[in-house]
N, C-alpha and C positions, 0 to 999 in steps of 0.2 A: 412373755419375753424373759430371757435370763437377766438376773440383777447384775448391775455394773460392780465390778470388784474394786477393791482398794479403799483407801481413806487418806485423809491429809497427813502429810509427813513433813518433817523439817526440810528435807531435800526438795520435795515438790512445791511447798509453799515458798521456800527460798528461791526456787526457779521463777515462780510467778512474780515475786518481789523484784528480782533482778530484771525481768523483762519490763516491769512497771517503771523502774528507775532509769533504765537505759533507752528502751524503744519509745516509752511514752513520757519520758523525762520528768517523772513525778519525784517529789522529795522523798528521801529515804525515811524521813520521819512519818510519812503516811502509813507506815507499817509498824506494828508493835510485835514483840516476840513473847509468846507464852512461856510458862515455866518448862514446858516440854519441847521448846525450840520451834514452834510453829510461827511463821511470819503471817500475821493476819492484818488485813486492811483496817484502818481506823473508822471506816464507814462500812456498814453492813446492810444488806437488802432485807427488810422486814416485809412480811406478807399477810398482815392481819386483816386489814380492811378490804371490803369489796363484796359485791353481791355474788351468790352462788350460781353464776350463769356463764354461758359460753364466751361472751365478749370479755368478761373479767378474767376468765381462764386464759384467753389469748393475751391480754394485757400483762398478766403476771409472767406468762411464758416468755413474752418479748422482753419484759424488764430484766429477767434472769439472763437471757442471751446478750442483751446490751451491756449489762454490768460486767459480765465476764469478758465480752469482746473489748470493752473499754481498757481493760487492764487495771482498773481502779478498784474493783471489789472481788474479793475471793472468799467472802463469808456470807452465807445465806441462812436466814432464821425463819422458821415457821412452826406450826403446831398441827396436830392431827385434827383439832376441832376448828381450825381456821377455814371458813367457808365450807363447812360440812365436808371436810377431807379433800376438797378441790384444790386448796392452796398447795398441799403437798404434791398432788398429781401435776399441777401446772409446773411446779419447780422441777419435778422428775423429767418431764418433757424437755424443759429448757436445758437442763444439765446434760441429758442424753444427746440432745442435738449439738450442744457445745463440744462435748467429748468427741462425738462421731466426726465432727468437721475439723478437729484439731485445734479448736480455739483454746481449750485448756485440757489438761490431763486430770484424772480423778484425784491424784495425790496432791494437786495444787489447790484444791477446793475444800473448804470447811463447811459442813452441813449440819445444822442444829435443828432439832425438832423437840416437841413437848408432848407429854401425855398426862392424863389425870382427869380432864373434863370429859364428860360424856359427849361423844362425837358422832351423831347420825350421819349416814352417807346419803347425800342428796341424789347420787347417781345410781343408787341401788334400786331393784325392783320393789323392794318393800318401802312403803311411804315413810317419810321422815318421822311422822308422829308415832309410828309403830316400830321403827327400826330398833331402838334400844331393847324393847321387850322381845321382839322376834329373833334378833341376831345375837343378843348377849344374855338376857335374863332367862329365857326359856331353855337355851343350851347349857345353862349353868355356868357361863363365863363370868357373869356379874350377879352377885347376890344383892337383893333389895336392901339387906341390912348394911351393906358396905357403901350405899349411896348416901352422901351427905348433902343436904339442902337441895336435893332433886338434881344435882348437876355435876357432882365430883365424886371420884372414888380412888382409893389407894389399894383396892383388893388385888392380891397377887395375880390371879388368873386374868383379871381385867388388864392389868398393866402388861402382862405378857402378850395378851391378844393385841393390844394397841401398838406395841412395838413391832409385831409382825406385820400389821396393817401399814404402819408407817414405812417399813422397809419396802413393801410392795408399792405403795404409793409413790415413794421417791425413786423407786427403781434401783436401789443400791443395796449391796450386801451388808455394808457396815455404815452405821450412822456415826459421825464424829463426836457428837454431843447430844445426849438425851437429857432434857430437863424434866423433873417432876413439876407440874404446872400449877402454880399458885396453891400448893397444898396447904401450907400453913395459913395462908389468907382465907381459904375456904374452910378448913377443918379445925385448926387449933382453938378458936374461940368457942366452938360448939362441942368438941369432944374432950377438951382439957389436955393439959400438958402431958400427963402420964400416958393416956391412950394415944395421943398424937405421937409421942416418942416411940411407942410400940409399932405403930403403923409406919412410921418413918423408916425404922430399922428393917421392917419387912420389905418395903419398897427398895431400899438399898440392896437387900439381898437379891432381889429380882435383877436389879441392874448389874450387880457383881457377876451373877450367872450369865447375863447377856455379854459382859465383857469377856468372860472366859470362853464363850462360844464364838467370839469374834463378830458379834452383831452390833455392838457399840464400842467406842474407844474410851469415852469418859461420860460422866453424868453430873448433874448439878440441880440446882433449884432456880426456877424462873419465878419471880415474886412480884408483888405490888407493894403492899404496905409493910409486911411483916419484918423485913430487915431494916426498914427506915423508921419504924415507929418507936416511941419512947419506951424505955426500959420500964417494966412494970405493968404496961398495958396488956390486956388479955391476948392481943394478937402479936405481941412482940416475939421475935425469934433470935436466939443467940447464934451467931455464926460459929463461935468457938464450940459450943455444945453440939451443933449439927455436925461439925467436923469430927467430934469425938465418937458420934454414932457411926460415921463412915469408917473410922479406924477400928471400932469394935467389930463391925460387920466384915470389912475387907482387909484388915490388917494394915501395915505401914504402906503398902503399895495399893491402897484403895483407889477407886476411880472418881471420887468426888473432887472435881477440879474447877468448877466455874459456878458463878451465880449471875443472875440477870435481874435488874431492877430499874424503875424509872429514874431518870436524871435529866434535868433541864433547868432553865432559868426560873421557872415557877416551882419546881420541886427539887431544890439543891441539897436536900437533907444529908445525902450520902457524903457530901464534902464539908458539911457544916455542923451536924449534930453529933455529939459523942455519945451515941446510944448503944454502942457495942463495948464489950469488955473482953480483953484478952489477958489472962492471968488476973492481976489486980489493977491493971491500967485501963481506964476508959479512953475510948477513941472513936473516930468516925467509922462508918462502914468501909469506905475506901482504905482507911489506915489498917483496920482490922483485916480485911482481905489480904493486903499486902504482907502484914505480919504472919498470917496463917498460910500464905502461899496459894491462895484461891484467886483465880482470874475473874475479872469483872466485865460483863457486857451491859450497856445501858440501853434503855428503850425510851420511846416517845420524846425525842429531842425537840420536836416542834410542838409539843403539848397539844396533840390532836389538830395541828394546823393553826392554833391560835397565835403562836409566835411568829409564824410565817406572815400572818396578816397584820399583827399589832406589835410584834417584838421590835427591839432596837436593832440597828444595823451599825457596823463599824467598818470605816474605810471604804474599800471597794466591794465589800460583801453585802449582799442583800440581807433583809431581815431573816429569811429562811437559812441562808448560808451562815449567818452570824450565830444562829441558834445551834446549828450542827457543829460549827467550829468550837463553840463553847463546850458542848458535850464531849466531843472527841478529844478535847485538850485536858480533860480532868486528869490529874495525877492518879494513876492506878486503874484507869479505864483502858481496856484493850480495844473496844470498838463501840460505836454507837449505831443502833439499828433503826433504819428509816423505812417506813412503808412508802413505797413509790411505785406507781404504775404509769401515770401519764408521762409521755415522752418529754414534754417541756419541763415538768417538775424534775424528772430524772436527770435530764441534762444539766439543770441548775444545780442539783445537789452534788452530781459527780464532779462538777468544777471546783468544789471545795477541796478535793484531793490535790489540786495543783498547788495548795498552800500547805506548809508544814503546820502541825498543831501549835498553838500558842505556847510560849514558855510559861513557867510557873508564875512569874511576876504578872504578866498580862492576864493569865487566867484569874488570878486572885483579885486583880483590879476589877475585872469584869464581874466577878462573883459578889463583890462587896457593894 
């Protein structure tokens, strides 16, 4: 099938926002605007958890359709390795259906995916345990020397291959945001800062070439610990230095625009710990990102469901809704990404969009 043309634009996402605030009567604060003028929902659909089977495929596809139809979410996040490539395909079917029925237009929707982890295809004829060897190593796409810890690679040919597979899986000609997935977390402590810097620059060159070819609009880093860890620790990554690599590779108009990291009531470091430095000033990750013009997406707002079961609740919000409200209200956060497939959980989470994010005073009170 031909790939769906287009990508998220200020005009398209603004159209989605206008429908949300007029037809669905959502507060305007439910949307935040990126440096490039995109209006993105402060709640995004994440697609990490789930078995690589048909029922989960259907659940994810249905979740995509419901989110878009609700008018509450125009941001979908995934990765090629999620559910052995099936998450991307489920999203692709949901997006294609929503566009074909007129629920949304492609330019209203922001699609983000990730590459870097080895991602066997559970729907291929080659068994999963042989897929990497048969599909990537033997054809010369992936060199064994480029594999770190048996699970991750930043090799040029590998990243090019993975992007093409993601485009096909998602069914789109252009991906709005491509993250390098947990690269520093997986590789920096093992290969050292100098070698990691070299590999990072080469990966950014691949992404700049993809931008020039119209295959992606922007790129970034999806991370776990590296941007939140203490300065001086082996796995710490400087956002300022990372941005300098992007400028060196792509010039002043480089495409490094976003980062993703965990943020929730149990993992609040991005708003509390001054572990980043911009110039001579020490600041939190959120503060550094704002100063450097990098957009922030946050993940795991429910702390793998623990906060939905045991977290605090505020006013009319459930524990799960309170955790989501906290994450989406962080100053500097564009959106929080929630893995949601079950209809009852999805309906509960989507109702958070009926509320404006907290003001700074309320957020800080809840943080303390």
